[in-house]
LUMTIRO-101416 format. One record per residue (C-alpha): x, y, z; residue number from 1; chain. Coordinates in nm, 4 decimals, padded with zeros to 6 digits. Each point is the difference from the previous one (the first is absolute). Layout:
<pts>
+----------+----------+----------+-----+--------+
|       c1 |       c2 |       c3 | num | chaine |
+----------+----------+----------+-----+--------+
|        X |        Y |        Z | NUM |      A |
...
+----------+----------+----------+-----+--------+
</pts>
This chain:
<pts>
+----------+----------+----------+-----+--------+
|       c1 |       c2 |       c3 | num | chaine |
+----------+----------+----------+-----+--------+
|  00.0000 |  00.0000 |  00.0000 |   1 |      A |
|  00.1333 |  00.3423 | -00.0994 |   2 |      A |
|  00.0887 |  00.2218 |  00.2960 |   3 |      A |
| -00.1656 |  00.3398 |  00.0317 |   4 |      A |
|  00.1602 |  00.3175 | -00.1250 |   5 |      A |
|  00.1248 |  00.2295 |  00.2749 |   6 |      A |
|  00.0972 |  00.3663 |  00.0188 |   7 |      A |
|  00.2460 |  00.1412 |  00.2491 |   8 |      A |
| -00.1535 |  00.3062 |  00.1681 |   9 |      A |
|  00.2199 |  00.2584 |  00.1718 |  10 |      A |
| -00.2022 |  00.1786 |  00.2682 |  11 |      A |
|  00.1510 |  00.3248 |  00.1245 |  12 |      A |
| -00.2367 |  00.1169 |  00.2745 |  13 |      A |
| -00.2207 | -00.1544 |  00.2659 |  14 |      A |
| -00.3257 |  00.1019 | -00.1682 |  15 |      A |
|  00.1210 | -00.0341 | -00.3560 |  16 |      A |
| -00.0850 | -00.3622 | -00.0772 |  17 |      A |
| -00.1296 | -00.1422 | -00.3280 |  18 |      A |
| -00.3595 |  00.0258 |  00.1235 |  19 |      A |
| -00.2581 | -00.0842 | -00.2684 |  20 |      A |
|  00.2637 | -00.0675 | -00.2630 |  21 |      A |
|  00.0764 | -00.3166 |  00.1980 |  22 |      A |
| -00.3540 | -00.1242 | -00.0655 |  23 |      A |
| -00.0041 |  00.1081 | -00.3620 |  24 |      A |
|  00.3360 | -00.1594 | -00.0782 |  25 |      A |
| -00.1087 | -00.3184 |  00.1782 |  26 |      A |
| -00.3058 |  00.0026 | -00.2249 |  27 |      A |
|  00.2463 |  00.0024 | -00.2903 |  28 |      A |
|  00.1947 | -00.2915 |  00.1433 |  29 |      A |
|  00.2918 |  00.1944 |  00.1488 |  30 |      A |
|  00.0997 | -00.0361 |  00.3654 |  31 |      A |
|  00.1996 |  00.2579 |  00.1943 |  32 |      A |
|  00.3100 | -00.0320 |  00.2177 |  33 |      A |
|  00.0132 |  00.3241 |  00.2008 |  34 |      A |
|  00.3270 |  00.1204 |  00.1516 |  35 |      A |
| -00.0200 |  00.2821 |  00.2535 |  36 |      A |
|  00.3060 |  00.2159 | -00.0384 |  37 |      A |
| -00.1426 |  00.2397 |  00.2566 |  38 |      A |
| -00.0115 | -00.2853 |  00.2546 |  39 |      A |
|  00.3555 | -00.1134 | -00.0632 |  40 |      A |
| -00.0733 | -00.2884 | -00.2370 |  41 |      A |
|  00.3019 | -00.0837 | -00.2132 |  42 |      A |
| -00.0712 |  00.0385 | -00.3688 |  43 |      A |
|  00.1358 | -00.2813 | -00.2175 |  44 |      A |
|  00.3210 |  00.0664 | -00.1893 |  45 |      A |
| -00.1310 | -00.1724 | -00.3124 |  46 |      A |
| -00.3393 |  00.0346 | -00.1588 |  47 |      A |
| -00.1361 | -00.3513 | -00.0481 |  48 |      A |
| -00.3724 |  00.0857 |  00.0002 |  49 |      A |
| -00.2167 |  00.0364 | -00.3075 |  50 |      A |
| -00.0580 |  00.3729 |  00.0581 |  51 |      A |
|  00.1054 |  00.2912 |  00.2192 |  52 |      A |
| -00.2422 |  00.2477 |  00.1584 |  53 |      A |
|  00.1344 |  00.2956 |  00.1983 |  54 |      A |
| -00.2555 |  00.1906 |  00.2077 |  55 |      A |
| -00.0151 |  00.3570 |  00.1276 |  56 |      A |
|  00.1592 |  00.1685 |  00.2988 |  57 |      A |
|  00.1059 |  00.3407 |  00.1246 |  58 |      A |
|  00.3502 | -00.0091 | -00.1491 |  59 |      A |
|  00.1854 |  00.0911 | -00.3144 |  60 |      A |
|  00.1284 | -00.3002 | -00.1993 |  61 |      A |
|  00.3580 |  00.0518 |  00.1235 |  62 |      A |
| -00.0848 |  00.1051 |  00.3586 |  63 |      A |
|  00.2397 | -00.2613 |  00.1367 |  64 |      A |
|  00.0766 |  00.1796 |  00.3250 |  65 |      A |
| -00.3600 | -00.0198 |  00.1196 |  66 |      A |
| -00.0908 | -00.3188 | -00.1858 |  67 |      A |
|  00.3129 | -00.2123 | -00.0457 |  68 |      A |
| -00.1866 | -00.2876 | -00.1685 |  69 |      A |
| -00.0704 |  00.2174 | -00.3042 |  70 |      A |
|  00.3456 | -00.0745 | -00.1404 |  71 |      A |
| -00.0884 | -00.3701 | -00.0154 |  72 |      A |
| -00.3383 |  00.0837 | -00.1532 |  73 |      A |
|  00.1679 |  00.2047 | -00.2720 |  74 |      A |
|  00.2349 | -00.2891 | -00.0720 |  75 |      A |
| -00.2945 | -00.2381 | -00.0348 |  76 |      A |
| -00.1685 |  00.2431 | -00.2366 |  77 |      A |
|  00.3161 |  00.0214 | -00.2085 |  78 |      A |
|  00.0073 | -00.3801 | -00.0195 |  79 |      A |
| -00.3640 | -00.0063 | -00.1078 |  80 |      A |
|  00.0670 |  00.2482 | -00.2798 |  81 |      A |
|  00.3053 | -00.1938 | -00.1157 |  82 |      A |
| -00.1888 | -00.3310 |  00.0042 |  83 |      A |
| -00.3274 |  00.1360 | -00.1424 |  84 |      A |
| -00.1905 | -00.1072 |  00.3132 |  85 |      A |
| -00.3382 |  00.1743 |  00.0402 |  86 |      A |
|  00.0160 |  00.3020 |  00.2321 |  87 |      A |
| -00.2712 |  00.2181 |  00.1484 |  88 |      A |
|  00.1102 |  00.3002 |  00.2050 |  89 |      A |
| -00.2545 |  00.1993 |  00.2008 |  90 |      A |
|  00.0665 |  00.3579 |  00.1205 |  91 |      A |
|  00.3496 | -00.0362 |  00.1519 |  92 |      A |
|  00.0308 | -00.3202 | -00.2036 |  93 |      A |
| -00.0839 |  00.1863 | -00.3195 |  94 |      A |
|  00.2504 |  00.2698 |  00.0874 |  95 |      A |
|  00.2571 | -00.2718 |  00.0665 |  96 |      A |
| -00.0585 | -00.1491 | -00.3442 |  97 |      A |
|  00.0546 |  00.3415 | -00.1571 |  98 |      A |
|  00.3136 |  00.0554 |  00.2095 |  99 |      A |
|  00.1541 | -00.3415 | -00.0718 | 100 |      A |
| -00.0690 |  00.0259 | -00.3736 | 101 |      A |
|  00.1624 |  00.3429 | -00.0300 | 102 |      A |
| -00.2788 |  00.2496 |  00.0716 | 103 |      A |
| -00.0109 |  00.2626 |  00.2746 | 104 |      A |
| -00.2070 |  00.0451 |  00.3178 | 105 |      A |
| -00.0141 |  00.3135 |  00.2134 | 106 |      A |
| -00.1164 |  00.0503 |  00.3580 | 107 |      A |
| -00.3079 |  00.2160 |  00.0642 | 108 |      A |
| -00.0268 |  00.0885 | -00.3662 | 109 |      A |
| -00.3058 |  00.1738 | -00.1415 | 110 |      A |
| -00.3413 | -00.0070 |  00.1609 | 111 |      A |
| -00.0709 | -00.2926 |  00.2356 | 112 |      A |
| -00.2881 | -00.2329 | -00.0870 | 113 |      A |
| -00.2272 | -00.1672 |  00.2539 | 114 |      A |
| -00.3097 | -00.2136 | -00.0405 | 115 |      A |
| -00.1996 | -00.0891 | -00.3093 | 116 |      A |
|  00.1579 |  00.1708 | -00.3006 | 117 |      A |
| -00.0945 |  00.0108 | -00.3669 | 118 |      A |
|  00.2593 | -00.1445 | -00.2349 | 119 |      A |
|  00.0278 |  00.0450 | -00.3746 | 120 |      A |
|  00.1215 | -00.2873 | -00.2153 | 121 |      A |
|  00.2404 |  00.0977 | -00.2764 | 122 |      A |
| -00.0267 | -00.1366 | -00.3561 | 123 |      A |
|  00.2837 | -00.2454 |  00.0715 | 124 |      A |
| -00.2226 | -00.1744 |  00.2542 | 125 |      A |
| -00.2073 | -00.1429 | -00.2850 | 126 |      A |
|  00.2944 | -00.2232 | -00.0948 | 127 |      A |
|  00.0956 | -00.0999 |  00.3532 | 128 |      A |
| -00.0824 | -00.3536 |  00.1248 | 129 |      A |
| -00.1284 |  00.1250 |  00.3381 | 130 |      A |
| -00.1606 |  00.3332 | -00.0896 | 131 |      A |
| -00.1569 | -00.0645 | -00.3397 | 132 |      A |
| -00.3763 |  00.0480 | -00.0118 | 133 |      A |
| -00.0268 |  00.1588 |  00.3436 | 134 |      A |
| -00.2218 |  00.3066 |  00.0471 | 135 |      A |
|  00.1719 |  00.3148 | -00.1232 | 136 |      A |
| -00.0511 |  00.1767 |  00.3367 | 137 |      A |
|  00.0216 | -00.2568 |  00.2803 | 138 |      A |
|  00.0447 |  00.1034 |  00.3611 | 139 |      A |
|  00.2485 | -00.1350 |  00.2521 | 140 |      A |
|  00.0999 |  00.0798 |  00.3554 | 141 |      A |
|  00.3114 |  00.2158 |  00.0376 | 142 |      A |
|  00.2152 |  00.0672 |  00.3045 | 143 |      A |
|  00.3287 |  00.1630 | -00.0995 | 144 |      A |
|  00.2086 |  00.3132 |  00.0297 | 145 |      A |
|  00.3086 | -00.1259 | -00.1892 | 146 |      A |
| -00.0185 | -00.0526 | -00.3744 | 147 |      A |
|  00.1736 | -00.1316 | -00.3093 | 148 |      A |
|  00.1321 |  00.2948 | -00.1985 | 149 |      A |
|  00.1596 | -00.1910 | -00.2881 | 150 |      A |
| -00.0867 | -00.3407 | -00.1401 | 151 |      A |
|  00.2746 | -00.2425 | -00.1033 | 152 |      A |
|  00.1095 |  00.0236 | -00.3601 | 153 |      A |
| -00.2254 | -00.2143 | -00.2190 | 154 |      A |
| -00.2727 | -00.0432 |  00.2638 | 155 |      A |
| -00.3579 | -00.0057 | -00.1213 | 156 |      A |
| -00.1985 |  00.2785 |  00.1676 | 157 |      A |
| -00.3510 | -00.1299 |  00.0691 | 158 |      A |
| -00.1926 |  00.2372 |  00.2301 | 159 |      A |
|  00.0101 |  00.3440 |  00.1599 | 160 |      A |
| -00.2027 |  00.2153 |  00.2385 | 161 |      A |
| -00.0580 |  00.3734 |  00.0263 | 162 |      A |
|  00.2759 |  00.0552 |  00.2537 | 163 |      A |
|  00.2358 | -00.2928 | -00.0635 | 164 |      A |
|  00.0900 | -00.0913 | -00.3578 | 165 |      A |
|  00.1635 | -00.3386 |  00.0558 | 166 |      A |
| -00.2786 | -00.2106 |  00.1492 | 167 |      A |
|  00.0666 | -00.3229 | -00.1897 | 168 |      A |
|  00.2734 | -00.1282 | -00.2298 | 169 |      A |
|  00.1599 | -00.3183 | -00.1278 | 170 |      A |
|  00.3683 | -00.0854 | -00.0281 | 171 |      A |
|  00.0771 | -00.2651 | -00.2602 | 172 |      A |
| -00.2708 | -00.2601 | -00.0489 | 173 |      A |
| -00.0666 | -00.1208 |  00.3544 | 174 |      A |
|  00.0561 |  00.2792 |  00.2564 | 175 |      A |
| -00.2695 |  00.2466 |  00.1025 | 176 |      A |
|  00.0129 |  00.2885 |  00.2439 | 177 |      A |
| -00.2894 |  00.2077 |  00.1324 | 178 |      A |
| -00.0072 |  00.3013 |  00.2306 | 179 |      A |
| -00.3491 | -00.0785 |  00.1300 | 180 |      A |
| -00.1264 | -00.2836 |  00.2201 | 181 |      A |
| -00.2058 | -00.2557 | -00.1958 | 182 |      A |
|  00.0117 | -00.2359 |  00.2981 | 183 |      A |
| -00.1644 |  00.2462 |  00.2392 | 184 |      A |
| -00.3701 |  00.0555 |  00.0681 | 185 |      A |
| -00.1841 |  00.2776 |  00.1845 | 186 |      A |
|  00.0285 | -00.1863 |  00.3324 | 187 |      A |
|  00.3688 |  00.0909 |  00.0147 | 188 |      A |
| -00.0524 |  00.3774 |  00.0004 | 189 |      A |
| -00.1300 |  00.0369 |  00.3606 | 190 |      A |
|  00.3223 | -00.1711 |  00.1151 | 191 |      A |
|  00.2294 |  00.2579 | -00.1589 | 192 |      A |
|  00.1954 |  00.2177 |  00.2492 | 193 |      A |
| -00.2134 |  00.3075 |  00.0689 | 194 |      A |
|  00.3016 |  00.2228 |  00.0515 | 195 |      A |
|  00.1290 | -00.0610 | -00.3514 | 196 |      A |
| -00.3357 |  00.0900 | -00.1546 | 197 |      A |
| -00.0368 |  00.3072 |  00.2213 | 198 |      A |
|  00.3400 |  00.1202 | -00.1181 | 199 |      A |
| -00.1413 |  00.0194 | -00.3513 | 200 |      A |
| -00.3434 |  00.1261 |  00.1136 | 201 |      A |
| -00.1768 | -00.3148 | -00.1179 | 202 |      A |
| -00.3295 | -00.1163 |  00.1540 | 203 |      A |
|  00.0160 | -00.3796 |  00.0548 | 204 |      A |
| -00.3791 | -00.0283 |  00.0267 | 205 |      A |
| -00.0444 |  00.1565 | -00.3417 | 206 |      A |
|  00.2725 | -00.2237 | -00.1437 | 207 |      A |
| -00.1817 | -00.3026 |  00.1377 | 208 |      A |
| -00.3370 |  00.1136 | -00.1378 | 209 |      A |
|  00.1363 |  00.0521 | -00.3508 | 210 |      A |
|  00.1893 | -00.3294 |  00.0056 | 211 |      A |
| -00.3160 | -00.1867 |  00.0996 | 212 |      A |
| -00.1816 |  00.1656 | -00.2895 | 213 |      A |
|  00.2663 | -00.0942 | -00.2550 | 214 |      A |
|  00.0987 | -00.3443 |  00.1264 | 215 |      A |
| -00.2524 | -00.2272 | -00.1768 | 216 |      A |
|  00.1297 |  00.1055 | -00.3416 | 217 |      A |
|  00.3626 |  00.0282 |  00.1141 | 218 |      A |
|  00.0030 | -00.3482 |  00.1546 | 219 |      A |
| -00.1199 | -00.1521 | -00.3284 | 220 |      A |
|  00.2812 |  00.1717 | -00.1904 | 221 |      A |
|  00.2838 | -00.0945 |  00.2351 | 222 |      A |
| -00.1257 | -00.3539 |  00.0490 | 223 |      A |
|  00.0219 | -00.0385 | -00.3787 | 224 |      A |
|  00.3559 |  00.1346 |  00.0017 | 225 |      A |
|  00.0943 | -00.2399 |  00.2808 | 226 |      A |
| -00.1463 | -00.2934 | -00.1913 | 227 |      A |
|  00.1866 |  00.1026 | -00.3151 | 228 |      A |
|  00.3224 |  00.0222 |  00.1980 | 229 |      A |
| -00.0697 | -00.3490 |  00.1355 | 230 |      A |
| -00.0154 | -00.1232 | -00.3603 | 231 |      A |
|  00.3441 |  00.1488 | -00.0641 | 232 |      A |
|  00.1310 | -00.1755 |  00.3095 | 233 |      A |
| -00.1522 | -00.3328 | -00.1055 | 234 |      A |
|  00.1430 |  00.0375 | -00.3505 | 235 |      A |
|  00.3452 |  00.0727 |  00.1396 | 236 |      A |
| -00.0171 | -00.3104 |  00.2182 | 237 |      A |
| -00.0953 | -00.2150 | -00.2981 | 238 |      A |
|  00.2936 |  00.1373 | -00.2008 | 239 |      A |
|  00.2029 | -00.0905 |  00.3106 | 240 |      A |
+----------+----------+----------+-----+--------+
</pts>
């Protein structure tokens, strides 16, 4: 009997787990092995899983002083790119993909984004395996103050928002990065640190209300993307 495909997940903060992407990827036949860098888990030196997923966190991709495990995560991402292993980077993970592949990320750049945010798919998304056929203006939950300011050379730019141009992109054929949080639902917003939102004069109750309004459509979109990514992972395992 063929063993199940598995993705290595790098979790960078206590509340930043894979959440509903775990269920959606399981639906697509992909299990998750989660390593908690923030809890002192040792990341493997070699990537032997069928995919790599790097989640969000309040760090820059090379913030090794505060988050020393990020160096190992970057090395794993480099291996994935070299070996054409499927990658999905979320928020910090997306910034890490840009950084490792030769792009640029800046701290506290531009206008911060919080809560349900309208995205705009670019024409290139129509040819992308994960983004093709999605609604032209999907919403997704954002929670970032840092941003990608330059994509890697040759990357396919897939989506933008009003205040952050680089919301989604692909490097090569199998590595995707997003600035938003497709794994997160409205239930996460009341758990966000109030002080951080107050600093930017953001009302968490209003964020929660709007996210609840937008979530039925958003969940359908990001579940579809998760299932499409699971297909890429399964195909990579079969090529073996």
